[in-house]
C-alpha positions as CSV (number, residue, x, y, z in Angstrom):
1,X,62.8,24.7,-23.0
2,X,61.7,21.5,-21.1
3,X,58.5,21.8,-19.1
4,X,58.4,20.1,-15.8
5,X,56.0,17.1,-15.7
6,X,54.2,18.4,-12.6
7,X,53.7,21.8,-14.3
8,X,52.4,20.1,-17.5
9,X,50.0,18.1,-15.4
10,X,48.6,21.2,-13.8
11,X,48.2,22.8,-17.3
12,X,46.3,19.8,-18.5
13,X,44.1,19.9,-15.5
14,X,43.5,23.6,-15.9
15,X,42.5,23.2,-19.6
16,X,40.2,20.2,-18.9
17,X,38.6,21.6,-15.8
18,X,38.2,25.0,-17.4
19,X,35.8,23.3,-19.9
20,X,34.1,21.5,-17.1
21,X,33.8,24.6,-14.8
22,X,32.1,26.9,-17.4
23,X,28.4,27.0,-16.5
24,X,28.9,26.8,-12.7
25,X,27.8,23.3,-12.1
26,X,30.6,20.8,-11.6
27,X,32.1,20.2,-8.2
28,X,35.4,19.1,-6.8
29,X,36.4,16.1,-4.7
30,X,39.2,15.3,-2.3
31,X,39.7,11.5,-1.9
32,X,43.5,11.6,-2.2
33,X,44.9,8.5,-0.6
34,X,48.6,8.5,-0.3
35,X,50.2,5.4,-1.8
36,X,52.2,3.0,0.4
37,X,55.9,3.9,0.7
38,X,58.2,1.7,-1.4
39,X,59.6,-1.5,0.1
40,X,63.1,-0.9,1.3
41,X,65.9,-2.3,-0.8
42,X,68.9,-4.2,0.7
43,X,70.9,-1.0,0.6
44,X,68.2,0.9,2.4
45,X,67.9,-1.8,5.1
46,X,71.6,-1.5,5.6
47,X,71.3,2.2,6.3
48,X,72.1,3.6,2.8
49,X,71.6,7.3,3.0
50,X,71.2,7.6,-0.8
51,X,68.2,5.3,-0.8
52,X,66.5,7.1,2.0
53,X,67.3,10.4,0.4
54,X,65.8,9.3,-2.8
55,X,62.6,8.1,-1.1
56,X,62.4,11.4,0.8
57,X,62.9,13.4,-2.4
58,X,60.2,11.3,-4.1
59,X,57.8,11.8,-1.2
60,X,58.4,15.5,-1.2
61,X,57.8,15.7,-5.0
62,X,54.6,13.7,-4.6
63,X,53.3,16.0,-1.9
64,X,54.1,19.1,-4.1
65,X,52.4,17.6,-7.1
66,X,49.3,16.8,-4.9
67,X,49.2,20.4,-3.6
68,X,49.5,21.8,-7.1
69,X,46.7,19.6,-8.4
70,X,44.5,20.4,-5.5
71,X,45.0,24.1,-6.1
72,X,44.1,23.8,-9.8
73,X,41.0,21.7,-9.0
74,X,39.9,24.2,-6.4
75,X,40.2,27.1,-8.9
76,X,38.0,25.5,-11.5
77,X,35.7,23.2,-9.6
78,X,34.6,25.6,-6.8
79,X,33.2,29.0,-7.7
80,X,32.5,30.8,-4.4
81,X,31.5,34.4,-4.2
82,X,32.1,36.6,-1.1
83,X,29.2,37.9,0.9
84,X,28.1,41.3,-0.1
85,X,28.1,43.5,3.1
86,X,25.2,45.5,1.7
87,X,23.0,42.4,1.7
88,X,19.8,42.7,3.8
89,X,18.4,39.7,5.6
90,X,15.2,38.4,4.1
91,X,12.1,39.4,6.1
92,X,9.7,36.9,4.5
93,X,10.3,34.6,6.0
94,X,12.2,36.1,9.0
95,X,15.7,34.8,8.8
96,X,18.1,34.1,11.7
97,X,21.7,34.7,10.9
98,X,23.9,31.9,12.2
99,X,27.6,31.7,13.0
100,X,28.9,28.2,13.8
101,X,32.0,26.1,13.4
102,X,33.1,22.9,11.7
103,X,34.9,20.2,13.6
104,X,38.3,21.7,12.6
105,X,37.1,25.0,14.1
106,X,36.6,26.6,10.6
107,X,34.1,29.5,11.1
108,X,30.9,29.0,9.0
109,X,27.9,31.1,8.2
110,X,24.2,30.2,7.5
111,X,20.6,31.4,7.4
112,X,17.9,29.7,9.3
113,X,14.2,30.1,8.6
114,X,12.0,28.5,11.3
115,X,8.5,27.2,10.8
116,X,6.1,26.8,13.8
117,X,4.4,23.7,12.4
118,X,6.9,22.3,9.8
119,X,6.2,19.4,7.4
120,X,10.0,18.8,7.7
121,X,13.2,20.2,8.9
122,X,15.5,20.6,5.9
123,X,19.2,21.1,5.7
124,X,19.9,22.6,2.2
125,X,23.3,22.1,0.5
126,X,23.7,24.4,-2.4
127,X,25.7,24.1,-5.6
128,X,29.3,24.9,-6.4
129,X,28.8,28.6,-7.4
130,X,27.8,31.8,-5.6
131,X,26.9,31.8,-1.9
132,X,23.8,31.4,0.3
133,X,22.4,34.8,-0.6
134,X,21.6,33.5,-4.1
135,X,19.4,30.9,-2.5
136,X,17.1,33.5,-0.7
137,X,14.2,32.9,-3.1
138,X,14.4,29.1,-2.6
139,X,14.6,29.6,1.2
140,X,11.3,31.5,0.9
141,X,9.7,28.8,-1.2
142,X,10.7,26.0,1.0
143,X,9.6,27.8,4.2
144,X,6.4,29.6,3.0
145,X,5.1,27.2,0.2
146,X,6.4,23.8,1.2
147,X,6.1,24.6,4.9
148,X,9.5,23.5,6.2
149,X,12.0,24.8,8.7
150,X,15.1,25.4,6.5
151,X,18.8,25.9,7.2
152,X,21.0,27.0,4.2
153,X,24.7,27.5,4.9
154,X,27.8,28.4,3.1
155,X,30.7,25.9,2.7
156,X,34.1,26.9,3.8
157,X,35.4,29.6,1.4
158,X,32.0,30.7,0.4
159,X,30.3,33.9,1.5
160,X,31.2,34.7,5.0
161,X,32.5,31.2,5.8
162,X,36.3,31.0,6.3
163,X,38.8,28.6,4.9
164,X,39.2,27.0,1.5
165,X,36.8,24.4,-0.1
166,X,37.6,20.8,-0.4
167,X,35.6,17.6,-0.7
168,X,36.3,16.5,2.9
169,X,35.8,20.1,4.1
170,X,32.4,20.3,2.5
171,X,31.3,17.0,4.2
172,X,32.5,18.3,7.6
173,X,30.8,21.6,7.1
174,X,27.5,19.9,6.2
175,X,27.8,17.7,9.3
176,X,28.3,20.7,11.5
177,X,25.4,22.5,9.9
178,X,23.1,19.5,10.5
179,X,24.2,19.3,14.1
180,X,23.4,23.0,14.6
181,X,20.0,22.7,12.9
182,X,19.0,19.6,14.9
183,X,19.8,21.3,18.2
184,X,18.1,24.6,17.2
185,X,14.9,22.7,16.1
186,X,15.0,20.3,19.1
187,X,15.1,17.1,17.0
188,X,17.5,14.3,16.5
189,X,20.0,14.7,13.7
190,X,18.5,11.5,12.1
191,X,15.2,13.4,11.7
192,X,16.7,16.1,9.5
193,X,15.8,15.9,5.8
194,X,18.9,16.3,3.7
195,X,18.4,18.3,0.4
196,X,21.0,19.2,-2.2
197,X,21.2,20.5,-5.7
198,X,24.0,19.8,-8.2
199,X,27.2,19.7,-6.1
200,X,25.1,20.0,-3.0
201,X,23.4,16.7,-3.9
202,X,26.7,14.9,-3.7
203,X,27.3,16.4,-0.2
204,X,23.8,15.3,0.9
205,X,24.3,11.8,-0.6
206,X,27.5,11.4,1.4
207,X,25.9,12.4,4.7
208,X,22.9,10.2,4.1
209,X,25.0,7.2,3.0
210,X,27.1,7.4,6.2
211,X,24.6,8.6,8.8
212,X,21.1,8.1,7.4
213,X,18.4,10.8,7.2
214,X,14.7,11.2,7.6
215,X,14.7,11.6,3.8
216,X,17.1,12.5,1.0
217,X,16.2,15.0,-1.7
218,X,18.6,15.5,-4.7
219,X,18.2,17.8,-7.7
220,X,20.2,17.8,-10.9
221,X,23.1,15.8,-9.3
222,X,26.0,14.0,-11.1
223,X,27.1,10.5,-10.6
224,X,30.8,11.5,-10.0
225,X,33.3,14.1,-11.0
226,X,35.4,11.6,-13.0
227,X,32.2,10.6,-14.9
228,X,31.6,14.2,-15.8
229,X,35.3,14.6,-16.9
230,X,35.0,11.5,-19.2
231,X,31.9,12.9,-20.7
232,X,33.2,16.4,-21.3
233,X,36.7,15.5,-22.4
234,X,36.6,11.8,-23.6
235,X,40.0,11.9,-25.3
236,X,42.0,13.4,-22.5
237,X,43.2,11.3,-19.5
238,X,41.8,13.7,-16.9
239,X,39.9,11.2,-14.8
240,X,43.0,9.6,-13.3
241,X,44.4,13.0,-12.5
242,X,41.5,14.1,-10.3
243,X,42.1,14.2,-6.6
244,X,38.6,15.4,-5.8
245,X,35.9,12.9,-6.9
246,X,32.5,13.1,-5.2
247,X,31.7,9.4,-6.1
248,X,27.9,9.7,-5.4
249,X,27.1,6.7,-7.6
250,X,29.1,4.4,-5.3
251,X,27.5,5.9,-2.1
252,X,23.8,6.3,-2.7
253,X,23.2,2.5,-2.4
254,X,24.4,2.7,1.2
255,X,21.5,5.0,2.1
256,X,18.4,3.3,3.3
257,X,15.5,5.7,3.5
258,X,13.0,7.7,1.4
259,X,14.5,9.3,-1.7
260,X,13.0,12.2,-3.8
261,X,15.2,12.8,-6.9
262,X,14.6,15.1,-9.9
263,X,16.5,16.1,-13.0
264,X,15.9,18.3,-16.0
265,X,15.5,16.3,-19.3
266,X,17.2,19.1,-21.2
267,X,20.1,19.7,-18.7
268,X,23.1,20.7,-20.7
269,X,25.4,20.9,-17.7
270,X,24.8,17.6,-15.9
271,X,23.1,15.2,-18.3
272,X,19.7,13.7,-17.4
273,X,21.2,10.2,-17.6
274,X,23.2,11.0,-14.5
275,X,20.0,11.6,-12.5
276,X,18.6,8.3,-13.8
277,X,21.7,6.4,-12.9
278,X,21.7,7.7,-9.4
279,X,18.0,6.8,-9.0
280,X,18.6,3.3,-10.4
281,X,21.4,2.7,-7.9
282,X,19.3,3.9,-4.9
283,X,17.2,1.7,-2.6
284,X,13.4,1.8,-2.3
285,X,11.3,3.7,-1.3
286,X,12.2,6.3,-4.0
287,X,10.5,8.8,-6.3
288,X,12.0,10.2,-9.5
289,X,10.6,13.4,-11.1
290,X,11.8,14.2,-14.7
291,X,11.5,17.9,-15.2
292,X,10.5,18.1,-18.9
293,X,12.4,20.5,-21.1
294,X,14.3,21.9,-18.1
295,X,17.9,23.0,-18.2
296,X,20.3,23.0,-15.2
297,X,19.3,26.4,-13.9
298,X,15.7,26.6,-15.2
299,X,13.4,27.8,-12.4
300,X,11.1,25.1,-11.1
301,X,7.4,25.5,-11.3
302,X,4.9,25.4,-8.4
303,X,3.7,21.9,-9.4
304,X,7.2,20.6,-8.5
305,X,7.1,22.0,-5.0
306,X,3.6,20.6,-4.6
307,X,5.0,17.2,-5.4
308,X,7.8,17.8,-2.9
309,X,5.3,18.8,-0.2
310,X,3.3,15.6,-0.9
311,X,6.4,13.6,-0.6
312,X,7.2,15.1,2.8
313,X,3.7,14.5,4.0
314,X,4.1,10.8,3.2
315,X,7.2,10.4,5.3
316,X,7.1,8.4,8.5
317,X,6.7,10.5,11.6
318,X,10.0,11.9,12.8
319,X,11.7,9.5,15.1
320,X,10.3,6.3,13.5
321,X,13.3,5.8,11.1
322,X,16.3,4.2,12.9
């Protein structure tokens, strides 16, 4: 039996991304740029229905293959969990439950913890697995120990948020979350500190590279999804098949502002070298914190958050960065 090329392509993606997805760390990207239509032949310019029909069929096949690949990537690169209706809102700190919408009217959900005298106002972009309820301990640390107002939100398809995740969708959701946070805290969007871990670091880098930020904080973030694919499966041609790419290494140099980056030296999911490469590609002023003997999901020690608080204390006053 002959296997259709598009089906075989999806099987290859599923096998490769299955290896990448185990360990809940690798994200998805969505920079699919449709190729230009073919130049019309003489027959086509003369109104040949066969040529036009052939091009239409090819275009339809391409669209179908793209949809199939996107579905496979979504399945293995995003690992959302639904919101447990039995979840109780944290009381320390008091949390405001927030419903807001992305620019395409996708309904989104978040938790906001206000601080009366914050060191910073932080938008936190989480990784590719779970939902915001799994970040409740971090919300408490950032609010109570670091002394920040914090907004953590779920991307589309995660927790209570509607829709299906995609690279472009995640970027739009983060923009909407930043706009909501800035209005709620009474500050300019440019005065929000963008913070992201793993996949969330790629989201934060994208926003910072395009719009700026008071500061950018990234933890255990990869250079790009294709780079991770090459690392995990060097002998399989997966990189060229990926439609979702999160090319952070190509974007971070466009951000001009303070950077605080960290990465575990024993990270078995996203290698330490990815963190070093991102840091090397970034502009000054920048700080890099190697977390010795730390794996991807190793809990961070109080000393780390003390360094983070000191970094925030050293930022220019909100409103001074253009």
